[in-house]
N, C-alpha and C positions, 0 to 999 in steps of 0.2 A: 435540353436536348435529350431525347430518349434513346434507348439502346438501338432501335431500328435505324435512327438517323446516324448514329455512330457506325453501325454496320455499313450503311450506304457510303459514308465518307471513306471508310477503310477500303471498300470495294473500288471507289473511284481512284484512290491512291494506288491500289494494286494494279488496276488496268492501265493507268497512265505510265507505269514503269515496266510494262511487260517486256519490251525489247532490251532495255538496260539490264533488267533482272536476269533474263535468259543468258546474256553475255557474261554476267558476273558468275552465275552458277556454272556455266560451261568452263570458265577458267578454273574455278575451284575444283570441278570434277577432274580436270586434267592436271591438277597439282600446280597450276600457275598462280602465284601469289604476288600481288603488287608489292614493290619494295617498301612503299609507305606502310602498307598493312603489316608487312613482316616486322618492320621496326616497332609498330604499335603493339603487335602481339608479343614481341620479345621484351618490350618495355614493361608490359603488364606482368609477364612472368618474372622479370627481374625484380618487380616490387614484392614478389611473394617468396617465401622460404618454406622448405618442407616442414619445419617445426612450427609454423604459425597456423597450421590447420587449414590454410587456403592454397598453399603451393602444391597442387596435386599433380602427380606424374601423368602425363598424357602424351602418347606417342602419335604423331600425325602420320597420315598415309593410310595403309590398309588396316593397321592395328588400331583398336579402340580401347586399349587397356587403361584402367584407372586404379588408383590405390584403393584398397578395401575400405579405408576410412572415409571414402566418398559417401558410403552409405550411412556411416555414423553421423557425419556432419549434416547430411541431408535430413536424417531423422530429427536431429536437433533443430534444424531450420524449420521443419514442419510444425514444431510445437507452437510457433508464434503465429500460425495461420488458423483462422477461425471462420465459422459459418455465420454470416450476417442474416438474422431474421428481420425482414422488412415488414413492419407492422403498421396498421392504420390507426386512426384515432380511437377506435373501439378496442384496440389490442389484438385484433385478428391478424394472423400472418397472411400477407398478400404476395410474398415472393421471397426469394433467397438470393444472396450474393456471397462473395468471399471478401475477407479483409485480413490484414496482417499488421502486427504491432511493429512500429518502426522506431520507437524510442521508449523510455521507461513509462511513458504515460499516453502515447498517441497511437491511433490506428489509422491506416491508410486503406481506402477503397475507392470505388468510382463515384463520380458525381451522379451518374444515373442510378446508382444503388442508394445513395443518401444525398438527395439534391438539396436538402435544407436542414437547418438546425432542428426544426420540428420533427422531420422524419427520423433524424438521429435520436432525438429524445424519446421517441416511441419504440425504437428498435433495440435489439439485443444481439450479443455475439456469443456463440458457443465454441469453446475450445475443447479439444479432445473428443470431438464428435467423429469417431473413427472406430475401426475394428482393431483388436489386438492381434498378436501373432497366432493366436488360436482361432481367429475369425469370430471371436466374441466381441460384441459391442462394448466399448468403454462407456463410462458414465460421463456425459458432457458437463462441462463447467461453464456456467452462464454469467456473463458480465453485462451490466448496463453502461450506457454512454452518458457523458457530461458535456454536451455541446455548449452550455453556458460558460463552461470553463475554457473550452477551446473548440472552434469549428472554422475551418477554411475550406473553400471549394473553388473549382475552376471548371466551367462547362466545356470550354474548347479542349483543354487537356484532360478532361473527364476524371478529375481526382477530387476526393474529399478526405479531409483529415479531421479527426474528432478525438477528443479526450475520452478515455475509458475510466470507469470507476476503479479505484485501487484494489478493491476486493470483490469477490464474486457475489452474486445475488444472495446466496445463502450465508455469506460472511465467513466461509471456511477457507477460501483459497486466495492468496494474494496474486495480483496480476504479474508480479515479478517471477512467479514460478514458470512462466511460459517464455521468458526472455523476449528479445526483440531482434529484428533484422535491420542492421544499420544500413543506411543509404549513402552512396558515394556520388559526388557531383562530377567526378572524373569521367571523361568519355573514353572510348576505346576498350571498354570492359568485355566487348564481344564483337566478332567480325563475321562477315558473310560466310555461310556454310559451317559455322560452328554450332554445336548443340545447345539447346535450351531445355529447361525442365520447368513445369508449371505444377505447383501444389494448389489444389482447388477443392471446392465442394460443388461438383457439377449437378445441376438440378436440385440443389439442396441436399444431396446425398452425403453419406459419410465421406470423410476426406480421402482424396485420391491424388495420384501423381501421374502426369504425363511425362515419361522419362526418356523414351527413345523414339526413333524415327521422327525426331523433331529438330529441325535445323532453322537457323536464321536465313531468310531468303532475300531480305531487303532492309536497308536502313535509310530513314528519312531524318530530317533535322529534329523532329519531335516524336517520331513514331518508329516502330520496328515491326517487321512482318516475319512470321515463322510458321512452319508446318507442325502444328501441335494439336492433339485431340483435346478439345474442351467442350463445354456444354453450357446452356443457360444455368446460371448460378455460379459459374466460374468467374464472372465479372468481378474484378477487384483482386484477382489472384496475383501473387508475385511470380515474375518470370526470372529464372536463374540462369547464369552461365555455369560452366563445369567447375568453377571454383566456389559455387554456391553464393556468389554475389548477386544481389538483386539488380537486374539490368532494365526491367520494365514492369509496368502495371498493366496486366491484361484487361482489355476493355471491349473488344469488338471482334467480329469474324468477317471473312471475305466469302460471300456465298458463291457456290458454283452455279454457272449458267450454261445453257446450251447455245448453239449457234444463233438461235433467234433471240437470245437474251433472256430466256425464261429461267427462273430459279429452279434448280433440280432438287429432288428429294434424295435421301441416302440410298434408296434402291435404284436410282438412275432415272426414275420417272419425273415428269414435270410436277413440281410441288404446287399444292393448293392450300389456302388458309385452313381448310377443313382438316388437313393432316396434323396441324399443330406445328409450332415453331421448332419443336425438338426433332422434327423429321427433315429439316433443311440440311442439305449437304454443304459443307464448307471446304474450301481448298487452301485456306490460310487463315491465320489469326493475326490480330494486331494488338500491340501493347504500346503504352506511352513510355517514352524513355525516362528513366529515373533522373538523368542529368537535366532534362527539360523541366521536370517537376520541381527539382531543387532550385534551378535558376529562377523559376517563377516565384517560388516561395521567398527567395532572397530579395526580390523586387517589391513584394507586397508586405514584407514584414513590418515596415515602419508605418504602415497606413492604418492608424486607429487601433493598434493592438495595445493592451494594457501591459504593465511591467511584468505581471505574472505570465501573460500569454507569450511575451517575448522570451522569457526564460524557457518555457516549454518548447518554443520554436527553435531556440538555440540548441537545446538538447537534440532535436531532430537534425539540425544542420551540421552538428559536430561530425568531423570525419570519423569513419568507422574505426573502431579499436580492434586490434589483433590479439588473439590469445597469447598469454605469456608462455614462452617456451619452457620446457622442463629445466630444473636446476642443473647447471653444468653444461647445458647444451651450447654448442657453438652457434652463435648468431651473427653472421657477417652483416656488415653495414648494408642497408638498402639505399640505393641512390637513384635519382631520376632527375628530369628537368621539367619545369612547369611551363604552361602556355604563357607567353609574354602578355597576352590580353588580360590576364587576371589582375594585372597591376594597374590597368588603365585608370580606374576610379579610386585608387588608394591615395589617401592624403598624407600618410607618413607623420613625422614629427610636426607638432603644431607649436609655433613660436609663442602664441598668446595663450597657451593652455592654462597657465597659472594666473592669468590676468595681465600682469606686467610682461612685456615682450622679453623672451630669452632666446637670443639668436643661437644658431649652431656655432660650434667652435670654428674659428677662422684658421685656415691653413697658412703656413709660411709660403714664401715664393717657391722654395725648393719642393715642398710638399705638393703645392698646386701643380707643378710641372710633372710630378710623379703620380698624381691622382689618376686612377683608372677611369677612362672615359666610357660613357654609356654607348652602346652600339647604335642607339636611335638618335644620337647627337644631342641629347638633352642634358648636357653637363655631366657632373660627377656624382650627384646625390642620388642614392637608390632609396626609394620610399617603399615601405611595407605598412601593414596595418598597425598604426600607433607608434611606429618607429622608423628611423632613417639612418643611413650610414654612408661613409665615403671610404673607398678602397685604395690601398697603395698598390701600384703596379709591381714595383720591385719586390715588395714583401709578400704580395698576394694575400694580404690580410687587411682588416679595416684600420684606418687611422683612428676612427672613433665611431661609436654608435650613439644615438640619441633617442630616448623613449619617453613617452608620457604614460604615467600610471594614475588611474583614477580609483582610489580605494573604495569609493562608494559603489562601484559597478563591477568589482572583481568577480570573475567566475572561475570555477574549478573544472578543468578538463583533464581526465586521467591520461597519464603518459604511458604509452605502450611501446612497442618496438619502434626505434627511430628510423625515419626515412629522411635522408639528407638530400638537398637539392642544389644543383648549380643554378645560379641566376641567369636566365636566358638573355637578360639585358646587358650582360657583361661578357667580354671575351673569356673563353675557358682558361686561357693561359694566365689570366689575371686573378684566378681563384685557386686556392690550395684545396685539393680534394683528398680522397681517401688514401692516396699513396703516402701522405704525410702521417697518417694516424694508424697505419696498418702494422700489427705485430709489435707493439711497444706499450709503454705506460703512459702515453699521451692521450688525454681525453679531448674530444671535440668540445672545448669549453664555450658554452654560450656567452657571448658578450652582452647582448640583451637577453636577460634571463627569460626562460620559456614562459613563465607565468606573468611577467610584468605587463605585456600588452594585452593579456587575455581579459578584457573588460568590455562592457558595452557590446556593440555589434560591429563587424562579425567576429565574435570571439574565436570561433573554430579556425577561421582563416588566419587570425593573428597567431594562434598557437602554431599552425603549420608554417607560417612565415619565418618563425624563429629558427627553423631547421634548414636554413640556407648556409652553405659553406661560407658565404660572405659574413655571416653573423657568428662565426666561431673562430677560435684561436687555440693553438696547442697549449694545453695546461696539464701539468703533471697531475695524475689522478689524486695524489694526496692534497694538492692545492684545490683542485676543482671540486672535490667531494667533501672537503672539510672546511677550510678557512674561507675560501671564496664563496662557497655555498652558504656559510654562516652569515656573512655580511649581506648577501643577497636576500636571504630569508628575513633578516632583521629589517631591511629597508621595506620589503614588500609587506611583512606582517604589521609594521607600524602604519603603513599607508592603509592597510585593511582595517586595523583596529581603530584608528582615529579618523577614518574616512578622509584621509589626506589626498590631495592632488600633488603628485611629485613628478619632476622631470629628472632623468638620470643620464649623464654622459659616461661612457665607458670605453676603454681601449687598452691596447698594449703599449709598452714603452719600447720604441725601436732604437737600438744602439748599434753603432758600427761594429762593435766587438761581440755582438750576440753570437752564440754558438751556431756554427754551420752544421746542418744535419742532412744526411743523405745527399750531400753534394748540391742541394738546390734551395734548402729552406734555412733561414736564420730564425732560431727560436727566441722569442722575447722572454727576458728574465723577469719582467715586472709587469703588473697590470694595475690600472687606476680606475677610480670612479669619482665623479663629481655629482653630488646629490643636491638638487635645488628644490626648495619648498617655500611656502609663504608663512611668515609669522602671524601671530594674532593681530598685530598692528598693520597687517597687509604688506609689510616690507619683505623683501626676499632674503633668504638665508642660503648660502652655498657652502657645502662642506665637502672636502676631498679626502680620499683614502688611497693608500698605496700598499700593494702586496707583492711579495717576491716569491719566485719559485727557485731562486738560488738556494735559499734556506727555507725548508718547508715549515710554514708557520703553524702555530697552535691557535690559542684563543684570541680572537680579535674583539675590539670594542667599538661601539658606535657613539657618535658625538652626543646624542640625546639620551644617553644611558650607557648601554653596553657599546663596545667597539670604539670607544674614545681613544684607546691606546694607539691605534694605527691611523689616526687622523693626521693629515699633513695640510699645510696651507695650499690653497688653490694655486698660488703663485709658484709653488714647487712643481706642481704638475705641468704648468706652462713651461717652466725652465727645462724639464727633462723630456718633454714631448715636442716642443716647438709650436704647440697649438696656442691660440690666443682666445681666452674666454671673455674678453672684453670687461664690462663692469662687474662681472660676477666676483672677481677678486676683491672688490670693495664691499661685498656682502658676506665675506668669509669671517666667521667669529674668531678665527685664528689670526686674522690680519693685524689685530692690535696687540698680539702677544709677541714679545721680542724674540723668544726662543721656544722651540718645541722639542720635547724629548724624542729621540729617535725610537722607532718601533723596535720592539724586542723580536729577535729572530732566533730560531732554533734549527739545528741541523747544519748541513754543509752541502755545497753544490755537488759534491761527489755522491750524495744520496740519490741524485736523479738518475734513474736507470733508463737508458734509451736503447 
């Protein structure tokens, strides 16, 4: 599909929504905001913080003030935007487009700019093709493309993603010097009548920006329309909101027509082909929504991609990272609620992951009566990517979590500022939120460690899933950041080093005499883990560990080397939690030992400051 056909499709969409668009814009002009839109706008702002470089002050109404760092962030964003030289088989330049780096290795542009791997193989990208503050041209830095390493395209959504070479053509500049623009699958990043900005190479000219008099005028499922100055060569440009988040991929224009339906030229006369396409008058432009591109990529990822290509795609699909705030800066917790539909295809904990079936822990009759029910009526088990859990209504914390870890496919996703979620499948009153953790020494201690389910696909979603309040419990900072972390590190590192497949059950110990805190929360004094793996003879091995925050622990040891000191029988975890692990107790190396030395504890309960 060529650019003219995309323009025609954009025009058809624009004309079909004329009445609805006029009503929306009239409401916006009068200051009338739908309640749903207001919630979405507030939720987006709540996800941002002034110190993270994205939470920019913006006063609605007659004022259009922005923080001055808006310009700094935009300048930095522009470094990742380049001019695409479209070359033919002879090496001659046949046209220009725009593209932008979206991961450490990949460039995003339009399908009609790079329709095939062959076209990408012949083409080049110029970065810093622009003028400096003295209006002197900078020296462009040219990069080649590697479509044999990675190339994906979609004609309907008009996108193409291609790998770039890691260094410039002259070998002097690494691609990393230009950074990249992370993409977010979240919707609601922009609303009708909000501003957009487009950084582009119109007509193949040095880099320019369409910054103002540009507003979003319509939203479709896969496309967005905005009033922005662009030109041929701008195809493939990033469309930004006022927080410099990429909301769209520019790809087409809506041509202006007279009452007879004739295309008009920029001077108001009827356009003719002899004038050239650059003389066509446009009344709007169209971009492809980033959320739609990422949704499409998530569905095609498993179709014929090599392991190396999947790694590159996972880098792209990873959630955007936020800049680390300055040392000592106050960074309040970010909270939100996710769309319940994202959980529809999640498998959660797999019983046969290790080969032999390992069932979830069985609740007692009293625990079953107290288990928090799902709002959709589908029982009590909440499934996330590679892990599952069951919540206690009365304690507002998990009875247990269960995660599968595949050491052969572990991935590393950098941890930035935390965003914690309430699970929309569960009543809010059954989940302990920020009021438990505010202004004290209690950490939101991950029960399923953040890195444990981050393997295979979709690793980025698994990482985000661990940041649900359902997956955390109040742990004193000295426990969470030292001894508990040490045990978790050892389990994961051994799974990684030995390419092990491991299943881990984790949870707090609920006791009737646990400390009552802030009048509504009982703080668990102990936490446990049961680690299940398969021996060389293919039989199961289950080892259990118990840690306390009544006495802040120091060095722990693990059964297969370090951390043996704090190993306890699986049967002891059953006795103090009321959970039933079934035949796992028979696979416990300690089951044959008549006595076990108690774990060494250091400190005193009085050391816990709340």
